[in-house]
ZAKOLFI-658946 format. One record per residue (C-alpha): y, x, z; residue in three letters. Coordinates in pm, whole numbers, padded with zeros to 5 digits, always signed. Layout:
// residues N
YXZala/...
// end
This chain:
// residues 376
+10792+14891-02382met/+10803+14568-02579lys/+10815+14234-02402lys/+10466+14151-02533asn/+10316+14495-02457ser/+09987+14467-02271lys/+10050+14602-01919ile/+09768+14645-01667tyr/+09873+14648-01300ile/+09592+14785-01084ala/+09631+14636-00737gly/+09847+14345-00852his/+09788+14137-00536lys/+09912+14394-00286gly/+10260+14468-00153leu/+10341+14714-00432val/+10153+14549-00717gly/+10283+14198-00653ser/+10642+14327-00645ala/+10586+14503-00977leu/+10425+14193-01130trp/+10719+13974-01021lys/+10977+14224-01146thr/+10811+14258-01488leu/+10786+13880-01523gln/+11152+13840-01427asn/+11243+14091-01699lys/+11059+13889-01962gly/+10728+14076-01997tyr/+10466+13822-02099thr/+10137+14012-02134asn/+10048+14127-01782leu/+09687+14190-01680ile/+09550+14195-01325gly/+09203+14200-01175arg/+09103+14127-00816thr/+08852+14346-00634leu/+08588+14078-00693glu/+08659+14086-01067glu/+08678+14465-01103leu/+08573+14732-00853asp/+08793+15029-00941leu/+08550+15264-00766met/+08283+15171-01023asp/+08323+15421-01305gln/+08120+15222-01561ala/+08299+14896-01479ala/+08643+15059-01519val/+08540+15216-01852ala/+08416+14878-01975asn/+08740+14709-01867phe/+08954+14958-02060phe/+08730+14931-02367glu/+08749+14550-02360thr/+09115+14494-02265glu/+09278+14802-02423lys/+09597+14802-02211pro/+09896+14983-02363glu/+10061+15060-02029tyr/+09904+15108-01685val/+10058+15090-01338ile/+09823+15235-01076leu/+09924+15061-00752ala/+09571+15006-00619ala/+09486+15211-00311ala/+09313+15213+00025lys/+09610+15200+00264val/+09681+15149+00634gly/+09882+15256+00935gly/+09839+15555+01164ile/+09534+15410+01344ile/+09351+15315+01025ala/+09431+15649+00858asn/+09303+15847+01153asn/+08994+15630+01210thr/+08865+15578+00855tyr/+08930+15931+00729arg/+08627+15946+00500gly/+08698+15609+00342gln/+09063+15692+00283phe/+08995+16012+00088ile/+08682+15896-00096tyr/+08800+15551-00206glu/+09142+15670-00319asn/+08998+15962-00515leu/+08747+15733-00686gln/+09007+15471-00781ile/+09254+15730-00914gln/+09001+15935-01108asn/+08855+15632-01281asn/+09184+15466-01381val/+09370+15784-01481ile/+09078+15923-01683his/+09012+15597-01867gln/+09384+15570-01943ser/+09354+15907-02119tyr/+09028+15819-02294val/+09169+15493-02431his/+09508+15630-02538gly/+09733+15445-02291val/+10095+15503-02399lys/+10229+15550-02046lys/+10082+15540-01696leu/+10275+15513-01370leu/+10089+15650-01066phe/+10214+15546-00722leu/+10163+15784-00434gly/+10335+15823-00098ser/+10581+16058+00071thr/+10306+16150+00320cys/+10209+16411+00056ile/+10476+16640+00201tyr/+10415+16892+00483pro/+10465+16761+00836lys/+10734+17026+00898asn/+10899+16994+00557ala/+11276+17054+00541pro/+11468+16727+00571gln/+11541+16548+00347pro/+11222+16622+00153met/+11270+16714-00212ser/+10989+16717-00465glu/+10983+17098-00450asp/+10848+17110-00094cys/+10505+16983-00204leu/+10221+17214-00093leu/+10450+17443+00108thr/+10290+17372+00448gly/+10018+17187+00637glu/+10002+16807+00633leu/+10034+16563+00921glu/+09681+16548+01064tyr/+09651+16172+01115thr/+09692+16089+00745asn/+09575+16416+00590glu/+09281+16265+00393pro/+09501+15998+00233tyr/+09773+16253+00155ala/+09525+16492-00009ile/+09396+16209-00228ala/+09749+16124-00341lys/+09829+16489-00410ile/+09513+16506-00622ala/+09628+16196-00812gly/+09970+16333-00902leu/+09818+16670-00996lys/+09562+16494-01215leu/+09845+16317-01399cys/+10034+16644-01432glu/+09729+16833-01558ala/+09637+16567-01816tyr/+09995+16568-01944asn/+09986+16945-01991leu/+09636+16967-02142gln/+09608+16643-02337tyr/+09970+16546-02407gly/+09952+16221-02211thr/+10262+16050-02074asn/+10170+15992-01709phe/+10450+15965-01452ile/+10397+15995-01074ser/+10630+15837-00821val/+10626+15883-00444met/+10781+15583-00267pro/+10892+15607+00093thr/+10772+15352+00353asn/+10775+15012+00184leu/+10807+14660+00323tyr/+10853+14317+00172gly/+10677+14004+00040pro/+10295+14012+00055asn/+10301+14290+00313asp/+09999+14352+00534asn/+10050+14186+00874phe/+09697+14258+01000asn/+09761+14413+01341leu/+09449+14630+01306glu/+09562+14802+00984thr/+09930+14729+00915ser/+10214+14978+00885his/+10488+15006+01145val/+10750+14762+01014leu/+10527+14458+00934pro/+10334+14522+01256ala/+10660+14514+01454met/+10774+14195+01281val/+10454+14016+01373arg/+10436+14150+01728lys/+10799+14063+01803ile/+10751+13717+01648his/+10449+13656+01872leu/+10636+13794+02174ala/+10922+13552+02099lys/+10678+13260+02074cys/+10516+13357+02404leu/+10857+13399+02567glu/+10942+13045+02457asp/+10599+12919+02561ser/+10557+12799+02203asn/+10179+12779+02191trp/+10177+12572+01874asp/+10347+12858+01688ala/+10112+13118+01840ile/+09804+12919+01737arg/+09947+12859+01391asp/+10008+13232+01350asp/+09651+13320+01451leu/+09509+13049+01227asn/+09691+13200+00927lys/+09605+13558+01020arg/+09319+13588+01273pro/+09305+13911+01475val/+08962+14061+01552glu/+08806+13730+01454gly/+09017+13534+01705ile/+09215+13241+01565asp/+09426+12960+01708gly/+09123+12768+01832ser/+09061+13022+02111ala/+09154+12928+02466asp/+09482+13043+02620gln/+09324+13313+02835glu/+09147+13470+02540glu/+09465+13467+02332ile/+09668+13622+02615leu/+09405+13897+02648phe/+09425+13964+02274leu/+09806+13972+02275leu/+09803+14214+02568lys/+09567+14443+02377lys/+09832+14468+02106tyr/+10114+14532+02352gly/+10244+14179+02418ile/+10241+14128+02796his/+10325+13800+02967leu/+10401+13978+03297his/+10579+14309+03343his/+10314+14577+03378ser/+10504+14795+03622gly/+10443+15099+03404ala/+10606+15416+03532asp/+10937+15527+03391glu/+10767+15805+03195gly/+10630+15553+02947thr/+10956+15360+02919arg/+11182+15592+02730leu/+11365+15305+02564phe/+11401+14952+02703ser/+11594+14653+02580ile/+11637+14437+02890pro/+11787+14089+02885ser/+11746+13744+03037thr/+11400+13609+02962gln/+11269+13256+02941val/+10926+13386+03039leu/+10878+13747+03157pro/+10739+13895+02833val/+10737+14267+02750ser/+10631+14437+02429leu/+10476+14784+02439tyr/+10483+14995+02122leu/+10306+15323+02048trp/+10480+15658+02078gly/+10816+15767+02208ser/+11034+15560+01976gly/+11200+15883+01863lys/+11046+15938+01518pro/+11282+15874+01229met/+11163+15667+00934arg/+11301+15558+00600glu/+11225+15211+00462phe/+11259+15069+00112leu/+11243+14701+00013trp/+10934+14664-00209ser/+11120+14479-00485glu/+11375+14764-00501asp/+11081+15002-00545met/+10948+14780-00827ala/+11289+14785-00997glu/+11287+15165-00984ala/+10936+15183-01132cys/+11016+14946-01418val/+11337+15139-01486phe/+11132+15460-01521leu/+10870+15290-01742leu/+11141+15158-01972glu/+11369+15461-01984asn/+11196+15785-01885arg/+10897+15995-01997asn/+10709+16296-01863phe/+10927+16524-02076glu/+11232+16402-01881asp/+11096+16535-01551val/+10891+16840-01649arg/+11022+17185-01568thr/+11067+17464-01820asp/+10864+17784-01814gly/+10499+17877-01788asp/+10443+17706-01453glu/+10508+17332-01458val/+10508+17190-01105arg/+10647+16904-00897asn/+10713+16666-01184thr/+10672+16364-00954his/+10971+16154-00849ile/+11068+16041-00498asn/+11164+15675-00464ile/+11366+15613-00150gly/+11701+15537+00005thr/+11780+15872+00164gly/+11865+15680+00486ile/+11661+15699+00808glu/+11640+15506+01135ile/+11472+15582+01470ala/+11170+15365+01550ile/+11335+15234+01868his/+11643+15134+01666gln/+11417+14962+01414leu/+11261+14765+01700ala/+11605+14662+01823glu/+11707+14547+01474thr/+11392+14337+01432ile/+11431+14201+01786gln/+11787+14092+01709lys/+11677+13926+01384thr/+11395+13731+01552ile/+11578+13654+01876gly/+11326+13796+02123phe/+11503+13867+02454thr/+11229+14048+02646gly/+11189+14420+02707ala/+11055+14652+02438ile/+10900+14963+02586glu/+10740+15273+02439phe/+10419+15442+02551asp/+10456+15818+02503arg/+10087+15875+02574thr/+10021+15743+02221lys/+10082+15953+01905pro/+10412+15952+01718asp/+10294+16088+01385gly/+10543+16294+01185thr/+10882+16304+01357met/+11087+16281+01034arg/+10994+16174+00680lys/+11324+16139+00495leu/+11309+16162+00117thr/+11562+16326-00106asp/+11609+16075-00392pro/+11848+16301-00586ser/+11616+16333-00887lys/+11586+15954-00913leu/+11964+15913-00880his/+12014+16169-01158gln/+11771+15974-01377leu/+11992+15668-01327gly/+11861+15446-01044trp/+11969+15369-00684lys/+11843+15114-00426his/+12028+14787-00357lys/+11880+14619-00046ile/+11983+14773+00288glu/+11746+14761+00586leu/+11912+14490+00794glu/+11918+14249+00500glu/+11560+14344+00410gly/+11433+14269+00762ile/+11597+13926+00748arg/+11431+13856+00411leu/+11101+13991+00543met/+11103+13759+00843tyr/+11189+13458+00625gln/+10889+13548+00408his/+10666+13584+00714tyr/+10761+13243+00851leu/+10702+13086+00511ala/
// end
């Protein structure tokens, strides 16, 4: 890519897209294009075709997607498969039609079977059934990477698919109704700390910046306490039986505040700083092509690339790390009546390492940076 190459980043305002935009700018790329949802609906086939005809991007990064945590994935199953398929089909096809030099498609490691061997290499794709709660989203992402693969083989395009592990970082989604596990924990533990300190100004400020279920900082104390309790932040110990308290982190409390999180706390998860992910993507755009990852022989499969750290942490340990960073001293308890999701989702980043890239930001440092961003 040249520094003045026209690069379209679909989804440039989100966690992934904004990290890519920042990384490209920092590397001196000067001709970046982005469109908000109001400016361009990527589910509108005619609008996407018109955009490509008018703008003629040379490179495309497809980071736009309908995303969410375990509750959102399981609740809005139809939306998650339909909207993602529409977005992908429109952008990938128009990239082919208009001769885009290279496209980078971003998926997710949820494409792998729920009982995949750990760590998960690219070759375990389609070798078993998917985790039920996010099956529609995973199927859409599998379709996207297969569409890229098929267009490369039939039409000679240069479309690369990458599957990042769980991401976190600046511009993350902290909406408690739809957020992923790490940003949700950061916000909940921050609010629990504020409640523990009886810092109502901070609680109201938080809700004013990011209302929950339409409730902002202008609500009365009782209504806010009810809302916080709904999301697991309890001012008084609930007296839950020991069966729901597999892990606890007891300590001296200013006010008796407990935080209840879903599941057993046992699932293992891998997390990658979003700007590290962006660095990996730009490295691949600059240095690698489809021919570098395709397999030899009649059957070309699994040409996508995992982007991860290859390091995992238990959810309860993640909670402890965030708690230590924020300074919350109350109890964190886990409700095993709620679903865990997949027990392990560790990527094997060997292919990426062989191509020449490795992550830099470790989790503890990333959480500290994440919390600084949240407070700002």
